[in-house]
N, C-alpha and C positions, 0 to 999 in steps of 0.2 A: 504494500500500500504506500502511496506517495505521501510524504510529509507535508501537510498544508502549510506549516510554518516556513518550510524551505521554499515553497512556491510563492508565499507571501513576500519573503525576503527578496527573492529574485525579481518579482514584480515591482516592489518598492525601489530596488536598486536601479532598474531600467527606467522607471518613471522619474527618479531623482536626477538623472544625468543632466538633462537640459534645464530642469527647474532650478537647480542650484546656480547654474550659469546666469539664468535670467534674474534671479534674486540678487546675486552679487553685483551684476551690472547695474541693477536698479538702485541698490544701496549706494554704490559708488557714484552713480549718476546724480544722486540727490546730495551728496557730500559737498560741503563748501571748501574743503581742503583735503589733501592727501590723507589716507586713512590706513592704519595697519590692521592686521588680522584680528586681534583681540577686540578692537573698536568695532569692526564689522560684525563680529559675533555678538557683541553686546547690543548693537542696533537691532539685529535680528531677534535676539532673545526678548526685547521689549515687546515684540509682536506676539511671540508664542514660545514659551519656554519648553525645552526638552522635546521638540518636534523631531522625530527620527530622521527626517530628510535634511535637517539643518544642523548636523553635528559639526562643531568647530574644526575638528581634525580633517573633515572632508573638504573644507574650504581651500586649503593651501594648494592641493594639486589642481583644483579648478582655477584658482587665481593665476597660477603659473601657466596653465593652458590658455587662459584668456589673454595673458600678456604675450605669450608666444604667437598668438593669433593677431596681435596688434590692437586688441580691443582695450587693453590696459597698459599702463607703463608704471614702473616702480623705481624707487630710489631707496638706498639703505642709509639710515642715519643712526648715529650713536644714541644710546639711551643712558640716562643718568641712573636708572634703577635696574639695569640688567644688560643683557646682550643687545647688540644693534637691532633695530627694527626696520622691516621692509614696509615702506609706505606705498600704497597703490592709488592711482588716479586714472579715471576713465579717459580715453582718447576720443577724438572726433569720430573715428571709425567705430569706437565702442558705443558712442551715443546713437549713431545711425543704426547699428546692430540692435541696440536696446529698443529703439522705436519699432523696427521690423519684428523683432522677437516678441514684443508685447502684443502686436497685432496677431501674430501667429498663435500665441498663447490664448488670446481672447477667442479667436476663431475655433481653436481646438477645444477649449473649455466649453464653449457653446455647443459644439457638435457632440461632444461626449455627454454633456448634460441632457441634450435632447434625446440621445439614444438611451441613456439610463432611465429617463422618465417615460420612454416609450412613445415619444411624439414623432 
């Protein structure tokens, strides 16, 4: 018999892939200044604490991927309270992607909602 928890985890992981990118771009798109990972995590936690798709450890590979794609840029700065921090800023290409991805998300959400509601 298949483990439903395993199937649930697989579904959640696949669903999360694009959502985390969209959320991170949105948070950085609204930021007034460059932001480091912990600040991003705190911003997201103010909306919903302990949401499985938004674990802080999962942010860093996505941030690097977004940077490698030219959607973010980063700088490393020393910190008085610990190791140096990497600060992220959204680029012009990132703002354009955010706009497109938001539209794609809204269309996808509306489509899935209509199917789930049987409309």
